[in-house]
MMTF fields as JSON, N, C-alpha, C and O atoms, coordinates in Angstrom:
{
  "mmtfVersion": "1.0.0",
  "mmtfProducer": "UNKNOWN",
  "numBonds": 295,
  "numAtoms": 296,
  "numGroups": 74,
  "numChains": 1,
  "numModels": 1,
  "chainsPerModel": [1],
  "groupsPerChain": [74],
  "chainIdList": ["A"],
  "bondAtomList": [4, 2, 8, 6, 12, 10, 16, 14, 20, 18, 24, 22, 28, 26, 32, 30, 36, 34, 40, 38, 44, 42, 48, 46, 52, 50, 56, 54, 60, 58, 64, 62, 68, 66, 72, 70, 76, 74, 80, 78, 84, 82, 88, 86, 92, 90, 96, 94, 100, 98, 104, 102, 108, 106, 112, 110, 116, 114, 120, 118, 124, 122, 128, 126, 132, 130, 136, 134, 140, 138, 144, 142, 148, 146, 152, 150, 156, 154, 160, 158, 164, 162, 168, 166, 172, 170, 176, 174, 180, 178, 184, 182, 188, 186, 192, 190, 196, 194, 200, 198, 204, 202, 208, 206, 212, 210, 216, 214, 220, 218, 224, 222, 228, 226, 232, 230, 236, 234, 240, 238, 244, 242, 248, 246, 252, 250, 256, 254, 260, 258, 264, 262, 268, 266, 272, 270, 276, 274, 280, 278, 284, 282, 288, 286, 292, 290],
  "bondOrderList": [1, 1, 1, 1, 1, 1, 1, 1, 1, 1, 1, 1, 1, 1, 1, 1, 1, 1, 1, 1, 1, 1, 1, 1, 1, 1, 1, 1, 1, 1, 1, 1, 1, 1, 1, 1, 1, 1, 1, 1, 1, 1, 1, 1, 1, 1, 1, 1, 1, 1, 1, 1, 1, 1, 1, 1, 1, 1, 1, 1, 1, 1, 1, 1, 1, 1, 1, 1, 1, 1, 1, 1, 1],
  "groupList": [{"groupName": "MET", "atomNameList": ["N", "CA", "C", "O"], "elementList": ["N", "C", "C", "O"], "formalChargeList": [0, 0, 0, 0], "bondAtomList": [1, 0, 2, 1, 3, 2], "bondOrderList": [1, 1, 2], "singleLetterCode": "M", "chemCompType": "L-PEPTIDE LINKING"}, {"groupName": "ARG", "atomNameList": ["N", "CA", "C", "O"], "elementList": ["N", "C", "C", "O"], "formalChargeList": [0, 0, 0, 0], "bondAtomList": [1, 0, 2, 1, 3, 2], "bondOrderList": [1, 1, 2], "singleLetterCode": "R", "chemCompType": "L-PEPTIDE LINKING"}, {"groupName": "THR", "atomNameList": ["N", "CA", "C", "O"], "elementList": ["N", "C", "C", "O"], "formalChargeList": [0, 0, 0, 0], "bondAtomList": [1, 0, 2, 1, 3, 2], "bondOrderList": [1, 1, 2], "singleLetterCode": "T", "chemCompType": "L-PEPTIDE LINKING"}, {"groupName": "PRO", "atomNameList": ["N", "CA", "C", "O"], "elementList": ["N", "C", "C", "O"], "formalChargeList": [0, 0, 0, 0], "bondAtomList": [1, 0, 2, 1, 3, 2], "bondOrderList": [1, 1, 2], "singleLetterCode": "P", "chemCompType": "L-PEPTIDE LINKING"}, {"groupName": "LEU", "atomNameList": ["N", "CA", "C", "O"], "elementList": ["N", "C", "C", "O"], "formalChargeList": [0, 0, 0, 0], "bondAtomList": [1, 0, 2, 1, 3, 2], "bondOrderList": [1, 1, 2], "singleLetterCode": "L", "chemCompType": "L-PEPTIDE LINKING"}, {"groupName": "GLU", "atomNameList": ["N", "CA", "C", "O"], "elementList": ["N", "C", "C", "O"], "formalChargeList": [0, 0, 0, 0], "bondAtomList": [1, 0, 2, 1, 3, 2], "bondOrderList": [1, 1, 2], "singleLetterCode": "E", "chemCompType": "L-PEPTIDE LINKING"}, {"groupName": "ALA", "atomNameList": ["N", "CA", "C", "O"], "elementList": ["N", "C", "C", "O"], "formalChargeList": [0, 0, 0, 0], "bondAtomList": [1, 0, 2, 1, 3, 2], "bondOrderList": [1, 1, 2], "singleLetterCode": "A", "chemCompType": "L-PEPTIDE LINKING"}, {"groupName": "ASP", "atomNameList": ["N", "CA", "C", "O"], "elementList": ["N", "C", "C", "O"], "formalChargeList": [0, 0, 0, 0], "bondAtomList": [1, 0, 2, 1, 3, 2], "bondOrderList": [1, 1, 2], "singleLetterCode": "D", "chemCompType": "L-PEPTIDE LINKING"}, {"groupName": "TRP", "atomNameList": ["N", "CA", "C", "O"], "elementList": ["N", "C", "C", "O"], "formalChargeList": [0, 0, 0, 0], "bondAtomList": [1, 0, 2, 1, 3, 2], "bondOrderList": [1, 1, 2], "singleLetterCode": "W", "chemCompType": "L-PEPTIDE LINKING"}, {"groupName": "ILE", "atomNameList": ["N", "CA", "C", "O"], "elementList": ["N", "C", "C", "O"], "formalChargeList": [0, 0, 0, 0], "bondAtomList": [1, 0, 2, 1, 3, 2], "bondOrderList": [1, 1, 2], "singleLetterCode": "I", "chemCompType": "L-PEPTIDE LINKING"}, {"groupName": "VAL", "atomNameList": ["N", "CA", "C", "O"], "elementList": ["N", "C", "C", "O"], "formalChargeList": [0, 0, 0, 0], "bondAtomList": [1, 0, 2, 1, 3, 2], "bondOrderList": [1, 1, 2], "singleLetterCode": "V", "chemCompType": "L-PEPTIDE LINKING"}, {"groupName": "SER", "atomNameList": ["N", "CA", "C", "O"], "elementList": ["N", "C", "C", "O"], "formalChargeList": [0, 0, 0, 0], "bondAtomList": [1, 0, 2, 1, 3, 2], "bondOrderList": [1, 1, 2], "singleLetterCode": "S", "chemCompType": "L-PEPTIDE LINKING"}, {"groupName": "TYR", "atomNameList": ["N", "CA", "C", "O"], "elementList": ["N", "C", "C", "O"], "formalChargeList": [0, 0, 0, 0], "bondAtomList": [1, 0, 2, 1, 3, 2], "bondOrderList": [1, 1, 2], "singleLetterCode": "Y", "chemCompType": "L-PEPTIDE LINKING"}, {"groupName": "GLY", "atomNameList": ["N", "CA", "C", "O"], "elementList": ["N", "C", "C", "O"], "formalChargeList": [0, 0, 0, 0], "bondAtomList": [1, 0, 2, 1, 3, 2], "bondOrderList": [1, 1, 2], "singleLetterCode": "G", "chemCompType": "PEPTIDE LINKING"}, {"groupName": "HIS", "atomNameList": ["N", "CA", "C", "O"], "elementList": ["N", "C", "C", "O"], "formalChargeList": [0, 0, 0, 0], "bondAtomList": [1, 0, 2, 1, 3, 2], "bondOrderList": [1, 1, 2], "singleLetterCode": "H", "chemCompType": "L-PEPTIDE LINKING"}, {"groupName": "LYS", "atomNameList": ["N", "CA", "C", "O"], "elementList": ["N", "C", "C", "O"], "formalChargeList": [0, 0, 0, 0], "bondAtomList": [1, 0, 2, 1, 3, 2], "bondOrderList": [1, 1, 2], "singleLetterCode": "K", "chemCompType": "L-PEPTIDE LINKING"}, {"groupName": "GLN", "atomNameList": ["N", "CA", "C", "O"], "elementList": ["N", "C", "C", "O"], "formalChargeList": [0, 0, 0, 0], "bondAtomList": [1, 0, 2, 1, 3, 2], "bondOrderList": [1, 1, 2], "singleLetterCode": "Q", "chemCompType": "L-PEPTIDE LINKING"}, {"groupName": "PHE", "atomNameList": ["N", "CA", "C", "O"], "elementList": ["N", "C", "C", "O"], "formalChargeList": [0, 0, 0, 0], "bondAtomList": [1, 0, 2, 1, 3, 2], "bondOrderList": [1, 1, 2], "singleLetterCode": "F", "chemCompType": "L-PEPTIDE LINKING"}],
  "groupTypeList": [0, 1, 2, 2, 3, 2, 2, 1, 4, 5, 6, 7, 2, 8, 9, 6, 10, 4, 9, 11, 12, 13, 14, 4, 14, 11, 6, 5, 3, 13, 3, 7, 5, 2, 8, 2, 10, 15, 1, 2, 3, 10, 11, 2, 3, 16, 2, 4, 14, 14, 3, 10, 4, 6, 4, 7, 17, 10, 6, 5, 9, 4, 1, 7, 10, 14, 1, 7, 6, 11, 13, 4, 1, 1],
  "groupIdList": [1, 2, 3, 4, 5, 6, 7, 8, 9, 10, 11, 12, 13, 14, 15, 16, 17, 18, 19, 20, 21, 22, 23, 24, 25, 26, 27, 28, 29, 30, 31, 32, 33, 34, 35, 36, 37, 38, 39, 40, 41, 42, 43, 44, 45, 46, 47, 48, 49, 50, 51, 52, 53, 54, 55, 56, 57, 58, 59, 60, 61, 62, 63, 64, 65, 66, 67, 68, 69, 70, 71, 72, 73, 74],
  "secStructList": [7, 7, 1, 1, 7, 7, 7, 2, 2, 2, 2, 2, 2, 2, 2, 2, 2, 2, 2, 2, 6, 6, 1, 7, 7, 3, 3, 3, 3, 3, 6, 6, 6, 3, 3, 3, 3, 3, 1, 1, 6, 6, 1, 7, 7, 3, 3, 3, 7, 1, 2, 2, 2, 2, 2, 2, 2, 2, 2, 2, 2, 2, 2, 2, 2, 2, 2, 2, 2, 2, 6, 7, 7, 7],
  "xCoordList": [14.888, 14.758, 15.506, 15.409, 16.23, 16.908, 15.969, 14.966, 16.271, 15.497, 16.17, 15.57, 17.489, 18.35, 18.9, 19.065, 19.175, 19.788, 21.271, 21.966, 21.693, 23.112, 24.008, 23.737, 25.134, 26.028, 27.33, 27.761, 27.913, 29.274, 30.256, 31.049, 30.234, 31.132, 30.904, 31.852, 29.576, 29.364, 29.854, 30.501, 29.555, 30.133, 31.638, 32.27, 32.234, 33.735, 34.26, 35.242, 33.64, 34.083, 33.99, 34.918, 32.88, 32.714, 33.708, 34.249, 33.933, 34.894, 36.271, 37.018, 36.679, 37.935, 38.137, 39.206, 37.162, 37.213, 37.411, 38.273, 36.624, 36.76, 38.157, 38.707, 38.715, 40.066, 41.094, 42.034, 40.861, 41.93, 41.904, 42.918, 40.714, 40.611, 40.868, 40.789, 41.18, 41.583, 40.41, 40.607, 39.182, 38.051, 37.661, 36.761, 38.455, 38.225, 39.576, 40.337, 39.912, 41.273, 41.62, 42.643, 40.632, 40.856, 39.593, 38.6, 39.561, 38.427, 38.949, 39.717, 38.484, 38.953, 37.625, 36.645, 37.662, 36.49, 36.499, 37.562, 35.322, 35.154, 34.284, 33.89, 33.981, 33.106, 31.622, 31.19, 30.892, 29.489, 29.073, 28.192, 29.703, 29.381, 29.535, 28.632, 30.566, 30.848, 32.118, 32.929, 32.267, 33.422, 33.66, 32.733, 34.939, 35.342, 36.033, 37.102, 35.554, 35.983, 36.419, 35.923, 37.353, 37.783, 37.888, 38.535, 37.181, 37.176, 38.527, 39.009, 39.146, 40.461, 41.302, 40.809, 42.612, 43.54, 43.149, 43.387, 42.573, 42.367, 40.792, 40.357, 40.025, 38.566, 38.346, 39.131, 37.228, 36.83, 36.362, 35.565, 36.845, 36.374, 34.925, 34.412, 34.255, 32.731, 32.67, 33.443, 31.781, 31.455, 30.179, 29.154, 30.206, 29.093, 28.667, 29.43, 27.441, 27.109, 26.271, 25.641, 26.29, 25.537, 25.905, 26.279, 25.809, 26.158, 25.297, 25.746, 24.052, 23.167, 23.733, 23.852, 24.099, 24.743, 26.046, 26.386, 26.743, 27.965, 27.688, 28.359, 26.687, 26.384, 25.725, 25.886, 25.008, 24.534, 25.821, 25.854, 26.828, 28.051, 28.758, 29.248, 28.812, 29.391, 28.586, 29.166, 27.269, 26.494, 26.71, 26.668, 26.919, 27.121, 28.556, 28.721, 29.521, 30.819, 30.716, 31.3, 29.955, 29.814, 29.093, 29.504, 28.039, 27.337, 28.38, 28.389, 29.232, 30.202, 31.14, 31.462, 31.605, 32.564, 31.971, 32.647, 30.69, 29.907, 29.728, 29.831, 29.453, 29.311, 30.649, 30.738, 31.688, 33.005, 33.406, 33.955, 33.157, 33.515, 32.651, 33.106, 31.455, 30.621, 30.815, 30.198, 31.71, 32.021, 31.052, 31.098, 30.209, 29.279, 29.851, 29.431, 30.751, 31.302, 30.306, 29.358, 30.557, 29.742, 30.083, 29.489],
  "yCoordList": [147.108, 147.493, 148.821, 149.732, 148.942, 150.236, 151.227, 150.946, 152.46, 153.573, 154.494, 155.427, 154.189, 154.908, 153.921, 152.736, 154.406, 153.452, 153.176, 153.976, 152.023, 151.703, 152.454, 152.567, 152.991, 153.771, 153.065, 152.13, 153.518, 152.997, 153.097, 152.18, 154.245, 154.444, 153.339, 152.798, 153.045, 152.104, 150.766, 150.069, 150.333, 149.006, 149.085, 148.111, 150.102, 150.148, 150.015, 149.31, 150.66, 150.553, 149.146, 148.676, 148.463, 147.104, 146.148, 145.251, 146.384, 145.465, 145.685, 144.722, 147.017, 147.259, 146.615, 146.082, 146.671, 146.033, 144.46, 143.86, 143.87, 142.437, 142.068, 141.056, 142.803, 142.573, 142.787, 142.013, 143.865, 144.1, 142.992, 142.683, 142.392, 141.265, 139.934, 138.931, 139.881, 138.624, 137.716, 136.559, 138.27, 137.524, 137.562, 136.893, 138.419, 138.549, 138.786, 139.601, 138.042, 138.14, 139.414, 140.07, 139.714, 140.882, 141.444, 140.722, 142.721, 143.405, 144.573, 145.428, 144.543, 145.57, 146.447, 145.902, 147.734, 148.433, 148.616, 148.727, 148.649, 148.832, 150.034, 150.763, 150.256, 151.323, 151.07, 149.937, 152.185, 152.016, 151.231, 150.373, 151.533, 150.908, 149.323, 148.619, 148.807, 147.385, 147.145, 148.044, 145.828, 145.267, 143.915, 143.154, 143.599, 142.18, 141.657, 142.177, 140.68, 140.163, 138.752, 137.984, 138.356, 136.959, 136.714, 137.442, 135.61, 135.285, 134.706, 134.979, 133.878, 133.318, 133.487, 133.778, 133.302, 133.433, 132.535, 132.907, 131.415, 130.402, 130.41, 129.639, 131.249, 131.201, 132.016, 132.883, 131.67, 132.347, 133.725, 133.914, 134.733, 136.119, 136.183, 135.545, 136.976, 137.329, 138.781, 139.538, 139.196, 140.598, 140.963, 140.318, 141.967, 142.512, 143.802, 144.767, 143.819, 144.923, 146.082, 146.875, 146.145, 147.211, 147.169, 146.118, 148.342, 148.333, 147.482, 147.0, 147.27, 146.322, 144.933, 144.221, 144.511, 143.193, 143.076, 142.01, 144.161, 144.073, 143.868, 143.085, 144.59, 144.366, 143.005, 142.459, 142.43, 141.042, 140.136, 139.278, 140.298, 139.579, 139.715, 138.733, 140.906, 141.168, 140.395, 139.783, 140.44, 139.794, 138.256, 137.611, 137.699, 136.286, 135.892, 134.843, 136.772, 136.523, 136.657, 135.865, 137.685, 137.85, 136.647, 136.181, 136.118, 134.892, 133.691, 132.953, 133.565, 132.464, 132.743, 131.789, 133.862, 134.212, 133.91, 133.34, 134.29, 133.998, 132.559, 132.128, 131.759, 130.313, 129.703, 128.957, 130.09, 129.519, 129.889, 129.051, 131.067, 131.554, 130.744, 130.5, 130.358, 129.684, 128.108, 127.339, 127.715, 126.332, 125.455, 124.225, 126.163, 125.491, 125.481, 126.292, 124.643, 124.564, 124.142, 123.396, 124.641, 124.164, 122.821, 122.316],
  "zCoordList": [22.944, 21.646, 21.399, 22.22, 20.31, 19.992, 19.603, 18.947, 20.009, 19.588, 18.596, 18.064, 18.357, 17.411, 16.38, 16.672, 15.201, 14.182, 14.514, 15.14, 14.063, 14.279, 13.335, 12.14, 13.921, 13.065, 12.707, 13.382, 11.677, 11.34, 12.427, 12.64, 13.167, 14.306, 15.422, 15.99, 15.693, 16.773, 16.329, 17.11, 15.001, 14.546, 14.54, 14.949, 14.134, 14.09, 15.542, 15.771, 16.484, 17.908, 18.459, 19.117, 18.2, 18.688, 18.064, 18.711, 16.739, 15.996, 16.509, 16.688, 16.778, 17.412, 18.796, 19.093, 19.576, 20.921, 20.741, 21.384, 19.893, 19.733, 19.212, 19.647, 18.351, 17.872, 19.054, 19.227, 19.843, 20.901, 21.942, 22.567, 22.122, 23.123, 22.561, 23.27, 21.29, 20.585, 20.173, 19.803, 20.246, 19.825, 18.292, 17.785, 17.667, 16.18, 15.632, 16.155, 14.514, 13.966, 13.185, 13.38, 12.246, 11.381, 10.906, 10.817, 10.585, 9.994, 9.131, 9.57, 7.901, 6.942, 6.566, 6.058, 6.83, 6.349, 4.855, 4.242, 4.262, 2.872, 2.551, 3.462, 1.308, 0.974, 1.413, 1.623, 1.534, 1.714, 2.989, 2.934, 4.099, 5.392, 5.306, 5.758, 4.782, 4.722, 5.5, 5.724, 5.927, 6.525, 6.028, 5.751, 5.907, 5.673, 6.832, 7.152, 7.511, 8.81, 8.766, 7.942, 9.638, 9.797, 11.338, 12.091, 11.723, 13.177, 13.609, 14.709, 12.697, 12.93, 11.731, 10.641, 11.923, 10.82, 9.511, 8.362, 9.817, 8.683, 8.319, 7.464, 8.955, 8.606, 7.324, 6.938, 6.704, 5.447, 5.756, 6.675, 4.994, 5.232, 4.951, 4.032, 5.767, 5.561, 5.342, 5.93, 4.518, 4.248, 4.922, 4.7, 5.732, 6.39, 5.71, 5.667, 5.175, 4.217, 4.87, 4.169, 6.243, 6.92, 8.325, 8.845, 9.009, 10.425, 11.278, 12.318, 10.88, 11.669, 11.537, 12.533, 10.286, 10.15, 10.94, 11.454, 11.02, 11.747, 13.249, 13.921, 13.745, 15.174, 15.402, 16.494, 14.466, 14.591, 14.712, 15.594, 13.891, 13.97, 15.292, 15.85, 15.782, 17.109, 18.191, 19.088, 18.083, 19.099, 19.04, 20.088, 17.95, 17.82, 18.432, 19.055, 18.211, 18.849, 20.366, 21.105, 20.835, 22.286, 22.882, 23.945, 22.257, 22.708, 22.843, 23.828, 21.803, 21.846, 22.95, 23.659, 23.187, 24.239, 25.594, 26.45, 25.811, 26.975, 27.241, 28.389, 26.189, 26.319, 26.792, 27.767, 26.006, 26.429, 27.852, 28.567, 28.26, 29.653, 30.706, 31.823, 30.33, 31.328, 31.256, 31.993, 30.32, 30.213, 29.342, 29.348, 28.623, 27.684, 26.306, 25.48, 26.009, 24.72, 23.634, 23.879, 22.452, 21.275, 20.83, 19.877]
}
């Protein structure tokens, strides 16, 4: 369990790492701690309205990456 609130910097860092490793196609920061993200070039953009939602999105991608790496395809 977290003892500190999620920050915009933390979400930005995780998003940048996912992009650099090719697990996320794009992310555009918006006003008031929002991001518009696309997992693939053809996927529908999603808007994340808070750093906590951004980290939930990051966790979902990391679960998918882990499943793919272990051979358990969806």
